[in-house]
C-alpha positions in Angstrom: 0.0 0.0 0.0 1.3 3.5 -0.9 0.7 6.4 1.4 0.2 9.9 -0.1 1.7 12.6 2.1 1.0 16.3 1.4 3.2 19.0 2.9 1.9 22.5 3.1 4.6 24.9 2.1 5.1 28.5 3.1 3.6 30.7 0.4 6.5 33.2 0.6 8.9 30.5 -0.8 7.4 30.8 -4.3 5.7 33.2 -6.7 3.4 30.5 -8.0 2.7 27.2 -6.2 4.7 24.6 -8.1 2.4 21.8 -6.9 -0.5 23.3 -8.9 0.9 22.5 -12.3 2.8 19.8 -14.2 5.5 22.3 -15.1 5.9 23.4 -11.5 6.4 19.9 -10.3 9.0 19.2 -13.0 10.9 22.4 -12.1 11.2 21.3 -8.4 11.9 17.6 -9.2 14.5 18.3 -11.8 15.9 21.3 -10.0 16.7 19.0 -7.0 18.4 16.5 -9.3 20.3 19.1 -11.2 21.6 20.9 -8.1 22.8 17.5 -6.7 24.5 16.8 -10.0 26.1 20.2 -10.7 26.4 21.8 -7.3 24.5 24.9 -6.2 27.2 27.3 -7.5 27.1 25.9 -11.1 23.3 25.4 -11.1 21.3 28.0 -13.1 17.8 28.4 -14.2 19.0 28.5 -17.8 20.4 24.9 -17.3 17.2 23.9 -15.6 15.1 25.3 -18.4 16.9 23.1 -20.9 16.5 20.1 -18.6 12.7 20.5 -18.4 12.2 21.8 -21.9 10.9 25.2 -21.0 12.2 28.8 -20.8 14.0 30.7 -18.0 11.1 33.1 -17.9 8.7 30.3 -17.1 10.9 29.1 -14.1 11.1 32.7 -12.8 7.3 32.7 -12.7 7.5 30.1 -9.9 10.7 31.1 -8.0 12.3 34.5 -7.5 15.8 33.0 -7.8 17.7 29.8 -7.3 18.3 30.4 -3.6 14.5 30.4 -3.1 14.2 27.1 -4.9 17.0 25.7 -2.7 15.2 26.9 0.5 11.9 25.4 -0.8 13.4 21.9 -1.2 15.4 22.0 2.1 12.2 23.2 3.9 10.2 20.4 2.4 12.8 17.9 3.6 12.7 19.2 7.2 8.9 19.3 7.2 8.8 15.7 6.1 11.5 14.7 8.6 9.5 16.2 11.4 6.5 14.2 10.2 8.6 11.0 10.4 9.7 12.0 14.0 6.2 12.5 15.1 5.0 9.3 13.5 7.9 7.2 15.0 7.4 8.5 18.5 3.6 8.0 18.5 3.6 4.8 20.5 6.9 5.2 22.5 6.7 6.3 26.2 10.4 5.9 27.2 12.2 9.2 26.5 15.5 7.4 26.0 14.0 5.3 23.3 12.5 8.4 21.8 15.9 10.1 21.6 17.5 7.0 20.0 14.7 7.0 17.4 15.2 10.7 16.6 19.0 10.2 16.2 18.4 7.3 13.8 16.0 9.4 11.8 18.2 12.4 11.4 21.5 10.5 10.8 20.4 7.5 8.7 20.5 7.8 5.0 16.9 7.4 3.6 15.9 4.3 1.8 13.0 3.7 -0.6 9.7 4.1 1.2 6.0 3.4 0.6 5.2 7.1 0.6 4.2 8.7 -2.7 5.7 12.1 -3.4 4.7 13.5 -6.8 7.8 15.6 -7.4 10.4 15.2 -4.7 12.6 12.3 -3.7 13.4 12.0 0.0 16.8 10.3 -0.7 17.8 13.1 -3.2 16.6 15.8 -0.8 18.7 14.2 2.0 21.8 14.5 -0.3 21.0 18.1 -1.0 20.8 18.8 2.8 24.2 17.2 3.3 25.8 19.2 0.5 24.0 22.5 0.4 21.8 22.8 3.5 23.8 25.4 5.3 23.5 27.7 2.3 19.9 28.3 3.0 20.6 30.3 6.1 24.2 31.5 5.6 22.9 34.4 3.6 22.7 38.1 3.9 18.9 37.8 3.7 18.7 35.7 6.8 16.9 38.4 8.8 14.1 38.9 6.3 13.9 35.2 5.5 13.6 34.4 9.2 10.9 37.1 9.6 9.0 35.4 6.8 9.2 32.2 8.8 11.0 30.3 6.0 13.0 28.3 8.5 10.0 27.3 10.7 10.1 23.6 9.8 13.8 23.4 10.8 12.9 25.2 14.1 9.9 23.0 14.7 12.0 19.9 14.3 14.6 21.2 16.8 11.9 22.2 19.2 10.4 18.7 19.1 13.8 17.3 19.7 14.5 19.6 22.6 11.2 18.7 24.2 12.2 15.1 24.3 15.6 16.1 25.7 13.8 17.9 28.5 11.6 14.9 29.0 14.7 12.7 29.5 16.5 15.2 31.7 14.3 18.1 33.0 17.3 19.7 34.6 19.4 20.0 31.4 20.0 23.7 30.8 20.6 23.7 27.0 18.1 21.6 25.2 17.7 23.8 22.1 21.4 24.2 21.7 22.0 20.5 22.0 19.1 19.6 19.6 20.3 22.0 16.9 24.0 21.0 17.4 23.2 17.3 17.1 21.2 17.9 13.9 24.1 19.9 12.4 26.7 17.4 13.5 24.8 14.6 11.8 24.9 16.4 8.5 28.4 17.8 8.8 29.9 14.5 9.8 28.2 12.8 6.9 29.7 15.4 4.6 33.1 15.0 6.1 32.9 11.2 5.8 32.4 11.6 2.0 34.8 14.5 1.3 37.1 15.2 4.2 37.5 11.7 5.8 40.4 12.6 8.1 37.9 14.7 10.1 35.9 11.6 11.1 36.7 8.2 12.6 34.7 6.2 10.1 35.9 7.3 6.7 35.4 3.9 4.9 32.1 2.9 6.4 29.4 2.2 3.7 26.6 3.5 5.9 26.0 5.8 8.9 25.9 3.3 11.7 29.1 4.5 13.4 28.0 8.1 12.9 24.8 7.2 14.8 26.8 5.5 17.5 29.0 8.7 17.8 26.0 11.0 18.1 24.3 8.7 20.6 27.4 8.8 22.8 27.6 12.5 22.4 24.0 13.1 23.3 23.7 10.9 26.3 27.2 11.9 27.6 25.8 15.4 27.8 22.5 14.5 29.2 23.8 12.1 31.9 26.6 14.4 33.1 25.7 15.6 36.6 25.6 19.4 36.9 27.9 20.9 39.4 
């Protein structure tokens, strides 16, 4: 059975909702694939127009610029990741098990699922987050973008994570800092493993199991450390 998941996107991310037309869906789907193939710096709407057999002008009717398209896709990924976290914690009462489940979800590479997404691949979006995710907020427009709530899905995910941290250790003073740091570490270490292996201790590992082990040790070492 295939489940159909719909994610409501912030309307300030686009000029025209890409989900409402076949061309819009192609722009997002092939935009993701092309950015992963070329890198964000070399990606252009001109190249994307050739890929989807349309004009640059048509793409600009949907997105103001390529950075907006990048933020759109990354935001979609974090919205879906939060959905997975909520779903996975639904029948778990032990906060330690909840934290272990969250770690696995944020650090494990996605595999094929039974969910039906019309124009975005979770696995490809994960690759984009690893390679280009920080470029969404390392921008001079961060103030305005934040005011427009473009990063709300990322913040919501960290908030949910921090609540479970507090559930596990109510006395821990830095739940939000720890949650966002663990999330960033999961992505940066995955990037380092692929590209700067000397910055990790698992450079030749085919999966992220040792990364998950590292994050687990890091998280619970912090939470189980007695405050002075």
